BALOBA-1460 file (C-alpha; in Angstrom, 3 decimals):
// residues 319
<rec num="1" residu="m" x="13.265" y="70.477" z="42.054"/>
<rec num="2" residu="y" x="15.046" y="68.922" z="45.078"/>
<rec num="3" residu="t" x="16.456" y="66.005" z="43.130"/>
<rec num="4" residu="f" x="18.532" y="65.988" z="39.955"/>
<rec num="5" residu="g" x="19.495" y="63.279" z="37.563"/>
<rec num="6" residu="p" x="20.164" y="60.447" z="37.679"/>
<rec num="7" residu="v" x="23.574" y="61.458" z="36.590"/>
<rec num="8" residu="r" x="26.630" y="59.340" z="35.773"/>
<rec num="9" residu="s" x="29.096" y="60.473" z="38.476"/>
<rec num="10" residu="r" x="32.851" y="60.186" z="38.062"/>
<rec num="11" residu="r" x="33.018" y="58.621" z="41.568"/>
<rec num="12" residu="l" x="29.636" y="57.187" z="42.347"/>
<rec num="13" residu="g" x="28.362" y="55.569" z="39.158"/>
<rec num="14" residu="m" x="24.669" y="56.221" z="38.389"/>
<rec num="15" residu="s" x="23.594" y="58.657" z="41.158"/>
<rec num="16" residu="l" x="20.354" y="60.528" z="41.945"/>
<rec num="17" residu="g" x="21.328" y="63.847" z="43.502"/>
<rec num="18" residu="v" x="19.469" y="65.397" z="46.316"/>
<rec num="19" residu="d" x="19.975" y="69.075" z="47.148"/>
<rec num="20" residu="l" x="18.262" y="70.435" z="50.271"/>
<rec num="21" residu="l" x="19.682" y="73.868" z="50.169"/>
<rec num="22" residu="t" x="18.997" y="77.295" z="48.473"/>
<rec num="23" residu="h" x="21.781" y="77.945" z="45.879"/>
<rec num="24" residu="k" x="25.303" y="78.487" z="47.190"/>
<rec num="25" residu="t" x="24.630" y="78.242" z="50.870"/>
<rec num="26" residu="c" x="27.752" y="76.915" z="52.418"/>
<rec num="27" residu="s" x="30.117" y="77.122" z="55.386"/>
<rec num="28" residu="l" x="33.021" y="77.601" z="52.981"/>
<rec num="29" residu="d" x="33.823" y="79.699" z="49.927"/>
<rec num="30" residu="c" x="36.268" y="77.494" z="48.247"/>
<rec num="31" residu="i" x="38.340" y="79.089" z="45.425"/>
<rec num="32" residu="y" x="37.892" y="76.044" z="43.205"/>
<rec num="33" residu="c" x="34.088" y="75.736" z="43.576"/>
<rec num="34" residu="e" x="32.391" y="75.098" z="40.236"/>
<rec num="35" residu="c" x="29.095" y="76.490" z="41.502"/>
<rec num="36" residu="g" x="30.470" y="79.940" z="41.941"/>
<rec num="37" residu="i" x="30.968" y="82.286" z="44.946"/>
<rec num="38" residu="t" x="29.230" y="81.403" z="48.094"/>
<rec num="39" residu="t" x="26.436" y="83.944" z="48.437"/>
<rec num="40" residu="h" x="25.260" y="82.749" z="51.863"/>
<rec num="41" residu="l" x="28.234" y="81.960" z="54.017"/>
<rec num="42" residu="s" x="26.772" y="80.244" z="57.113"/>
<rec num="43" residu="v" x="27.271" y="77.615" z="59.833"/>
<rec num="44" residu="s" x="23.741" y="77.786" z="61.150"/>
<rec num="45" residu="r" x="21.578" y="74.817" z="60.424"/>
<rec num="46" residu="k" x="17.968" y="75.362" z="59.360"/>
<rec num="47" residu="s" x="15.131" y="74.026" z="57.215"/>
<rec num="48" residu="f" x="15.367" y="75.483" z="53.725"/>
<rec num="49" residu="f" x="12.250" y="73.863" z="52.214"/>
<rec num="50" residu="p" x="9.203" y="72.073" z="53.448"/>
<rec num="51" residu="v" x="10.517" y="68.606" z="54.200"/>
<rec num="52" residu="q" x="7.167" y="67.045" z="53.089"/>
<rec num="53" residu="k" x="7.689" y="68.585" z="49.583"/>
<rec num="54" residu="i" x="11.125" y="66.880" z="49.454"/>
<rec num="55" residu="i" x="9.696" y="63.514" z="50.527"/>
<rec num="56" residu="e" x="6.851" y="63.765" z="47.923"/>
<rec num="57" residu="e" x="9.337" y="64.401" z="45.137"/>
<rec num="58" residu="l" x="11.576" y="61.558" z="46.320"/>
<rec num="59" residu="n" x="8.483" y="59.258" z="46.334"/>
<rec num="60" residu="t" x="7.607" y="60.332" z="42.726"/>
<rec num="61" residu="v" x="11.067" y="59.706" z="41.406"/>
<rec num="62" residu="l" x="11.794" y="56.460" z="43.367"/>
<rec num="63" residu="a" x="8.377" y="54.927" z="42.596"/>
<rec num="64" residu="k" x="9.702" y="54.381" z="39.093"/>
<rec num="65" residu="k" x="12.368" y="52.174" z="40.580"/>
<rec num="66" residu="p" x="15.324" y="53.659" z="38.723"/>
<rec num="67" residu="k" x="18.618" y="51.594" z="38.642"/>
<rec num="68" residu="l" x="20.958" y="53.651" z="40.842"/>
<rec num="69" residu="d" x="24.307" y="53.018" z="42.464"/>
<rec num="70" residu="y" x="23.601" y="55.714" z="45.085"/>
<rec num="71" residu="i" x="21.195" y="58.408" z="46.156"/>
<rec num="72" residu="t" x="23.644" y="61.230" z="46.893"/>
<rec num="73" residu="f" x="23.221" y="64.334" z="49.058"/>
<rec num="74" residu="s" x="25.207" y="67.004" z="47.260"/>
<rec num="75" residu="g" x="24.469" y="70.090" z="45.073"/>
<rec num="76" residu="s" x="25.382" y="73.659" z="45.365"/>
<rec num="77" residu="g" x="26.350" y="73.996" z="49.071"/>
<rec num="78" residu="e" x="27.035" y="72.053" z="52.311"/>
<rec num="79" residu="p" x="24.293" y="69.434" z="52.846"/>
<rec num="80" residu="t" x="24.739" y="69.185" z="56.610"/>
<rec num="81" residu="l" x="23.542" y="72.793" z="56.895"/>
<rec num="82" residu="s" x="19.984" y="71.485" z="56.378"/>
<rec num="83" residu="e" x="18.146" y="70.496" z="59.591"/>
<rec num="84" residu="d" x="16.063" y="68.144" z="57.532"/>
<rec num="85" residu="l" x="18.975" y="65.943" z="56.425"/>
<rec num="86" residu="g" x="18.562" y="63.370" z="59.150"/>
<rec num="87" residu="i" x="14.741" y="63.205" z="58.530"/>
<rec num="88" residu="v" x="15.278" y="62.634" z="54.831"/>
<rec num="89" residu="i" x="18.034" y="60.002" z="55.398"/>
<rec num="90" residu="k" x="15.746" y="58.084" z="57.847"/>
<rec num="91" residu="f" x="12.883" y="58.274" z="55.333"/>
<rec num="92" residu="l" x="14.898" y="56.786" z="52.574"/>
<rec num="93" residu="k" x="16.321" y="53.961" z="54.803"/>
<rec num="94" residu="d" x="12.791" y="53.108" z="56.053"/>
<rec num="95" residu="h" x="10.978" y="53.312" z="52.748"/>
<rec num="96" residu="y" x="13.651" y="52.538" z="50.120"/>
<rec num="97" residu="p" x="16.164" y="50.384" z="51.758"/>
<rec num="98" residu="e" x="17.121" y="48.862" z="48.481"/>
<rec num="99" residu="y" x="19.175" y="51.991" z="47.583"/>
<rec num="100" residu="k" x="22.508" y="52.952" z="49.056"/>
<rec num="101" residu="i" x="22.902" y="56.519" z="50.384"/>
<rec num="102" residu="a" x="25.958" y="58.741" z="50.083"/>
<rec num="103" residu="l" x="26.880" y="62.178" z="51.247"/>
<rec num="104" residu="l" x="29.510" y="64.567" z="49.884"/>
<rec num="105" residu="t" x="30.511" y="66.924" z="52.615"/>
<rec num="106" residu="n" x="33.190" y="69.550" z="53.589"/>
<rec num="107" residu="a" x="33.042" y="68.038" z="57.106"/>
<rec num="108" residu="t" x="32.991" y="71.505" z="58.703"/>
<rec num="109" residu="l" x="29.973" y="70.772" z="60.952"/>
<rec num="110" residu="l" x="30.871" y="67.309" z="62.241"/>
<rec num="111" residu="f" x="31.934" y="68.844" z="65.567"/>
<rec num="112" residu="d" x="28.107" y="68.946" z="66.177"/>
<rec num="113" residu="p" x="26.955" y="65.714" z="67.826"/>
<rec num="114" residu="t" x="23.552" y="66.023" z="66.235"/>
<rec num="115" residu="v" x="25.067" y="66.251" z="62.857"/>
<rec num="116" residu="r" x="27.249" y="63.214" z="63.494"/>
<rec num="117" residu="s" x="24.203" y="61.262" z="64.711"/>
<rec num="118" residu="n" x="22.116" y="62.264" z="61.572"/>
<rec num="119" residu="l" x="24.919" y="60.797" z="59.322"/>
<rec num="120" residu="l" x="25.453" y="57.424" z="60.963"/>
<rec num="121" residu="p" x="22.868" y="55.521" z="58.787"/>
<rec num="122" residu="l" x="24.717" y="56.558" z="55.550"/>
<rec num="123" residu="d" x="26.158" y="53.839" z="53.403"/>
<rec num="124" residu="l" x="28.991" y="56.123" z="52.200"/>
<rec num="125" residu="i" x="30.411" y="59.508" z="53.301"/>
<rec num="126" residu="v" x="32.920" y="61.497" z="51.360"/>
<rec num="127" residu="p" x="34.440" y="64.221" z="53.469"/>
<rec num="128" residu="s" x="36.896" y="66.630" z="51.959"/>
<rec num="129" residu="i" x="40.255" y="67.639" z="53.417"/>
<rec num="130" residu="d" x="42.055" y="70.100" z="51.261"/>
<rec num="131" residu="a" x="44.408" y="71.481" z="53.810"/>
<rec num="132" residu="v" x="45.516" y="71.196" z="57.515"/>
<rec num="133" residu="s" x="47.668" y="74.299" z="57.818"/>
<rec num="134" residu="f" x="45.661" y="77.307" z="58.939"/>
<rec num="135" residu="e" x="47.056" y="79.634" z="56.184"/>
<rec num="136" residu="i" x="46.424" y="77.164" z="53.359"/>
<rec num="137" residu="f" x="42.922" y="76.360" z="54.674"/>
<rec num="138" residu="q" x="42.150" y="80.057" z="54.616"/>
<rec num="139" residu="k" x="43.438" y="80.548" z="51.125"/>
<rec num="140" residu="i" x="41.803" y="77.506" z="49.586"/>
<rec num="141" residu="n" x="38.521" y="77.128" z="51.535"/>
<rec num="142" residu="k" x="37.877" y="80.692" z="52.812"/>
<rec num="143" residu="p" x="35.839" y="79.390" z="55.803"/>
<rec num="144" residu="h" x="33.187" y="81.145" z="57.811"/>
<rec num="145" residu="p" x="35.015" y="83.119" z="60.533"/>
<rec num="146" residu="i" x="33.956" y="80.956" z="63.511"/>
<rec num="147" residu="l" x="35.295" y="77.694" z="62.008"/>
<rec num="148" residu="k" x="38.521" y="76.337" z="63.581"/>
<rec num="149" residu="m" x="40.501" y="73.669" z="61.919"/>
<rec num="150" residu="d" x="41.345" y="71.731" z="65.099"/>
<rec num="151" residu="k" x="37.702" y="71.577" z="66.150"/>
<rec num="152" residu="m" x="36.568" y="70.394" z="62.700"/>
<rec num="153" residu="l" x="39.134" y="67.648" z="62.549"/>
<rec num="154" residu="d" x="38.379" y="66.487" z="66.071"/>
<rec num="155" residu="g" x="34.669" y="66.241" z="64.935"/>
<rec num="156" residu="l" x="35.654" y="64.189" z="61.888"/>
<rec num="157" residu="i" x="37.866" y="61.880" z="63.950"/>
<rec num="158" residu="q" x="35.033" y="61.333" z="66.440"/>
<rec num="159" residu="f" x="32.617" y="60.675" z="63.761"/>
<rec num="160" residu="r" x="34.979" y="58.057" z="62.170"/>
<rec num="161" residu="k" x="35.086" y="56.180" z="65.427"/>
<rec num="162" residu="d" x="31.328" y="55.719" z="65.452"/>
<rec num="163" residu="y" x="30.618" y="55.323" z="61.768"/>
<rec num="164" residu="k" x="30.364" y="51.858" z="60.273"/>
<rec num="165" residu="g" x="29.773" y="52.575" z="56.589"/>
<rec num="166" residu="m" x="32.248" y="53.246" z="53.708"/>
<rec num="167" residu="f" x="34.460" y="56.250" z="54.379"/>
<rec num="168" residu="w" x="36.308" y="57.956" z="51.552"/>
<rec num="169" residu="i" x="38.323" y="61.116" z="51.725"/>
<rec num="170" residu="e" x="38.559" y="63.647" z="48.891"/>
<rec num="171" residu="i" x="41.620" y="65.880" z="48.587"/>
<rec num="172" residu="f" x="41.166" y="68.589" z="45.947"/>
<rec num="173" residu="i" x="44.701" y="69.652" z="44.787"/>
<rec num="174" residu="v" x="45.247" y="73.300" z="43.951"/>
<rec num="175" residu="p" x="48.747" y="73.669" z="42.466"/>
<rec num="176" residu="g" x="50.869" y="76.083" z="44.398"/>
<rec num="177" residu="l" x="48.875" y="75.872" z="47.595"/>
<rec num="178" residu="n" x="48.349" y="72.404" z="48.979"/>
<rec num="179" residu="d" x="50.572" y="70.352" z="46.719"/>
<rec num="180" residu="s" x="53.824" y="70.811" z="48.775"/>
<rec num="181" residu="v" x="55.446" y="67.845" z="50.485"/>
<rec num="182" residu="d" x="54.958" y="69.660" z="53.796"/>
<rec num="183" residu="e" x="51.224" y="70.050" z="53.371"/>
<rec num="184" residu="i" x="50.585" y="66.664" z="51.976"/>
<rec num="185" residu="t" x="52.580" y="65.150" z="54.830"/>
<rec num="186" residu="k" x="50.288" y="66.935" z="57.351"/>
<rec num="187" residu="i" x="47.171" y="65.766" z="55.497"/>
<rec num="188" residu="k" x="48.570" y="62.257" z="55.482"/>
<rec num="189" residu="e" x="49.043" y="62.370" z="59.258"/>
<rec num="190" residu="v" x="45.318" y="63.192" z="59.662"/>
<rec num="191" residu="c" x="44.289" y="60.549" z="57.101"/>
<rec num="192" residu="l" x="46.247" y="57.879" z="58.995"/>
<rec num="193" residu="k" x="44.132" y="58.633" z="62.012"/>
<rec num="194" residu="l" x="40.989" y="58.417" z="59.998"/>
<rec num="195" residu="s" x="41.742" y="55.019" z="58.328"/>
<rec num="196" residu="p" x="39.737" y="55.711" z="55.172"/>
<rec num="197" residu="d" x="38.595" y="53.004" z="52.860"/>
<rec num="198" residu="k" x="39.849" y="55.158" z="49.962"/>
<rec num="199" residu="i" x="41.377" y="58.438" z="49.329"/>
<rec num="200" residu="q" x="40.452" y="60.227" z="46.055"/>
<rec num="201" residu="l" x="42.763" y="62.953" z="44.605"/>
<rec num="202" residu="n" x="40.790" y="65.470" z="42.613"/>
<rec num="203" residu="t" x="41.757" y="68.567" z="40.714"/>
<rec num="204" residu="l" x="40.062" y="71.192" z="38.502"/>
<rec num="205" residu="d" x="38.007" y="69.757" z="35.687"/>
<rec num="206" residu="r" x="35.662" y="72.634" z="34.804"/>
<rec num="207" residu="p" x="35.433" y="76.371" z="35.201"/>
<rec num="208" residu="c" x="35.502" y="77.683" z="38.759"/>
<rec num="209" residu="q" x="34.979" y="80.917" z="40.574"/>
<rec num="210" residu="t" x="38.633" y="81.841" z="40.596"/>
<rec num="211" residu="k" x="40.300" y="82.531" z="37.286"/>
<rec num="212" residu="w" x="43.883" y="81.727" z="38.281"/>
<rec num="213" residu="v" x="43.175" y="78.215" z="39.651"/>
<rec num="214" residu="r" x="44.376" y="75.644" z="37.253"/>
<rec num="215" residu="p" x="44.337" y="71.804" z="37.231"/>
<rec num="216" residu="a" x="47.274" y="69.877" z="38.610"/>
<rec num="217" residu="f" x="49.487" y="67.938" z="36.106"/>
<rec num="218" residu="f" x="48.889" y="64.170" z="36.245"/>
<rec num="219" residu="e" x="52.645" y="63.719" z="37.101"/>
<rec num="220" residu="s" x="52.127" y="65.891" z="40.184"/>
<rec num="221" residu="l" x="49.017" y="63.828" z="41.212"/>
<rec num="222" residu="l" x="51.240" y="60.630" z="40.910"/>
<rec num="223" residu="e" x="53.835" y="62.130" z="43.142"/>
<rec num="224" residu="i" x="51.195" y="62.986" z="45.800"/>
<rec num="225" residu="q" x="49.812" y="59.541" z="45.475"/>
<rec num="226" residu="n" x="53.171" y="58.158" z="46.341"/>
<rec num="227" residu="l" x="53.603" y="60.505" z="49.219"/>
<rec num="228" residu="l" x="50.326" y="59.280" z="50.716"/>
<rec num="229" residu="q" x="51.230" y="55.592" z="50.598"/>
<rec num="230" residu="p" x="50.489" y="53.157" z="52.171"/>
<rec num="231" residu="l" x="47.051" y="54.794" z="52.313"/>
<rec num="232" residu="p" x="44.713" y="53.561" z="49.547"/>
<rec num="233" residu="v" x="44.836" y="56.399" z="47.030"/>
<rec num="234" residu="e" x="43.197" y="56.829" z="43.580"/>
<rec num="235" residu="i" x="43.463" y="59.640" z="41.075"/>
<rec num="236" residu="i" x="39.913" y="60.502" z="39.819"/>
<rec num="237" residu="s" x="39.672" y="60.424" z="36.011"/>
<rec num="238" residu="f" x="36.713" y="61.440" z="33.826"/>
<rec num="239" residu="p" x="34.475" y="58.355" z="33.147"/>
<rec num="240" residu="q" x="34.399" y="56.653" z="29.737"/>
<rec num="241" residu="k" x="31.134" y="57.029" z="27.940"/>
<rec num="242" residu="i" x="29.094" y="53.932" z="28.205"/>
<rec num="243" residu="n" x="25.950" y="52.693" z="26.449"/>
<rec num="244" residu="n" x="23.381" y="52.526" z="29.261"/>
<rec num="245" residu="n" x="19.673" y="53.206" z="28.444"/>
<rec num="246" residu="a" x="18.369" y="51.535" z="31.612"/>
<rec num="247" residu="n" x="17.098" y="54.821" z="33.167"/>
<rec num="248" residu="r" x="15.732" y="56.356" z="29.886"/>
<rec num="249" residu="s" x="12.915" y="53.835" z="29.785"/>
<rec num="250" residu="l" x="12.082" y="54.585" z="33.486"/>
<rec num="251" residu="f" x="12.363" y="58.467" z="33.393"/>
<rec num="252" residu="g" x="11.264" y="58.995" z="29.809"/>
<rec num="253" residu="d" x="12.888" y="61.472" z="27.456"/>
<rec num="254" residu="q" x="15.114" y="64.041" z="29.279"/>
<rec num="255" residu="t" x="13.833" y="67.621" z="29.114"/>
<rec num="256" residu="s" x="15.271" y="71.076" z="29.465"/>
<rec num="257" residu="d" x="14.443" y="71.002" z="33.150"/>
<rec num="258" residu="d" x="16.935" y="68.159" z="33.688"/>
<rec num="259" residu="i" x="19.530" y="70.232" z="32.008"/>
<rec num="260" residu="v" x="18.845" y="73.283" z="34.042"/>
<rec num="261" residu="a" x="18.993" y="71.134" z="37.182"/>
<rec num="262" residu="i" x="22.564" y="70.115" z="36.269"/>
<rec num="263" residu="l" x="23.743" y="73.526" z="35.216"/>
<rec num="264" residu="k" x="22.351" y="74.972" z="38.454"/>
<rec num="265" residu="r" x="24.869" y="72.967" z="40.347"/>
<rec num="266" residu="r" x="27.925" y="72.914" z="37.836"/>
<rec num="267" residu="p" x="28.850" y="74.406" z="34.429"/>
<rec num="268" residu="s" x="28.923" y="71.610" z="31.829"/>
<rec num="269" residu="t" x="29.840" y="70.994" z="28.221"/>
<rec num="270" residu="v" x="27.541" y="69.286" z="25.697"/>
<rec num="271" residu="e" x="29.612" y="66.139" z="26.121"/>
<rec num="272" residu="d" x="29.244" y="66.348" z="29.948"/>
<rec num="273" residu="l" x="25.471" y="66.602" z="29.705"/>
<rec num="274" residu="s" x="25.205" y="63.849" z="27.130"/>
<rec num="275" residu="l" x="27.169" y="61.550" z="29.432"/>
<rec num="276" residu="t" x="25.529" y="62.438" z="32.762"/>
<rec num="277" residu="l" x="21.976" y="62.610" z="31.531"/>
<rec num="278" residu="n" x="22.391" y="59.638" z="29.002"/>
<rec num="279" residu="m" x="21.060" y="61.802" z="26.140"/>
<rec num="280" residu="k" x="22.144" y="61.858" z="22.558"/>
<rec num="281" residu="i" x="24.305" y="64.932" z="21.813"/>
<rec num="282" residu="v" x="21.835" y="66.176" z="19.122"/>
<rec num="283" residu="h" x="19.078" y="66.239" z="21.751"/>
<rec num="284" residu="v" x="21.354" y="68.076" z="24.130"/>
<rec num="285" residu="h" x="22.131" y="70.722" z="21.499"/>
<rec num="286" residu="k" x="18.411" y="71.249" z="20.760"/>
<rec num="287" residu="s" x="17.547" y="71.728" z="24.357"/>
<rec num="288" residu="l" x="20.566" y="74.091" z="24.913"/>
<rec num="289" residu="k" x="19.535" y="76.129" z="21.946"/>
<rec num="290" residu="t" x="16.017" y="76.652" z="23.267"/>
<rec num="291" residu="l" x="17.263" y="77.512" z="26.800"/>
<rec num="292" residu="e" x="19.774" y="80.085" z="25.345"/>
<rec num="293" residu="e" x="17.147" y="81.640" z="23.131"/>
<rec num="294" residu="n" x="14.953" y="82.134" z="26.304"/>
<rec num="295" residu="g" x="17.851" y="83.840" z="28.118"/>
<rec num="296" residu="l" x="18.200" y="81.152" z="30.706"/>
<rec num="297" residu="i" x="21.711" y="79.921" z="29.911"/>
<rec num="298" residu="e" x="24.890" y="81.237" z="28.261"/>
<rec num="299" residu="h" x="28.041" y="79.703" z="27.085"/>
<rec num="300" residu="k" x="31.691" y="80.458" z="27.260"/>
<rec num="301" residu="s" x="34.770" y="78.775" z="25.652"/>
<rec num="302" residu="e" x="37.341" y="77.325" z="28.173"/>
<rec num="303" residu="n" x="40.401" y="75.073" z="27.720"/>
<rec num="304" residu="r" x="38.399" y="71.853" z="27.856"/>
<rec num="305" residu="g" x="35.547" y="73.012" z="25.536"/>
<rec num="306" residu="t" x="32.453" y="75.204" z="25.556"/>
<rec num="307" residu="f" x="30.751" y="75.324" z="28.983"/>
<rec num="308" residu="y" x="27.065" y="76.273" z="29.524"/>
<rec num="309" residu="y" x="26.002" y="78.229" z="32.647"/>
<rec num="310" residu="l" x="22.666" y="79.406" z="34.050"/>
<rec num="311" residu="t" x="22.345" y="83.263" z="33.518"/>
<rec num="312" residu="f" x="21.907" y="85.717" z="36.373"/>
<rec num="313" residu="r" x="18.187" y="85.932" z="35.441"/>
<rec num="314" residu="a" x="17.752" y="82.114" z="35.797"/>
<rec num="315" residu="k" x="19.557" y="82.136" z="39.222"/>
<rec num="316" residu="k" x="17.543" y="85.119" z="40.397"/>
<rec num="317" residu="n" x="14.262" y="83.281" z="39.566"/>
<rec num="318" residu="n" x="15.688" y="80.244" z="41.443"/>
<rec num="319" residu="l" x="15.230" y="77.957" z="38.438"/>
């Protein structure tokens, strides 16, 4: 499956995810990544799947005319590593212009003019900037060895000059690393050059690959928000549950495949799955029980609750 959801996103509302990469292919190995360790660290763009198969799946899903706020390129790696990204964006714009298209990106490849050109038709792009200092960038994002911060930022600035859509910046706060006044001031200087429509402060919400990483306190996020003024800054909060059955009548009953598609990209609690897939908790429990009995998922208790993960067997079989 190249698509997942629709899911209720904390930032984008009802979003249909599109993942064009094999699992954990990325140009960074961020210590906070909820998808786990990057197993294929790369800056080389290529086609990971037959693009016609991706288009066929999109046609099947979108023919049902789901109510979406965005179609979002995201998933378990860096979307711009796919050479097919521009082709799929153009296909969606040509055949489904009623839908807005978003991209979540680490912005590492925007120094490439071809990548910048591919992304210009997007309605929304959300690049992340977690650090500007070399040492902190290395500690938080653990980049591919050839990536250089100044080259990446120059590419992002050039893209911003040409891009006409909505432009948000995400800053993921890791306490003890990028939350100092000095580092936030450096990030602010870059953001002022980029004139974002919005800055979103994010922090750890679910288990990640590095055990010692912890979420920032809300008071710390408020202090950072103040430091970044007069830029437009919001602190991302987990969404409130809403009663929305609009997509259930279009997509039918959610299946175990839908849950696997979510867990492939991020560990989730029963409550997370209920909210993002708009399923009753009793149905989520039933599907999770079947998946666990078949050895495809496992669970682990964390501070925020019990999280479910794909097992190594499931990942190995590329479910």
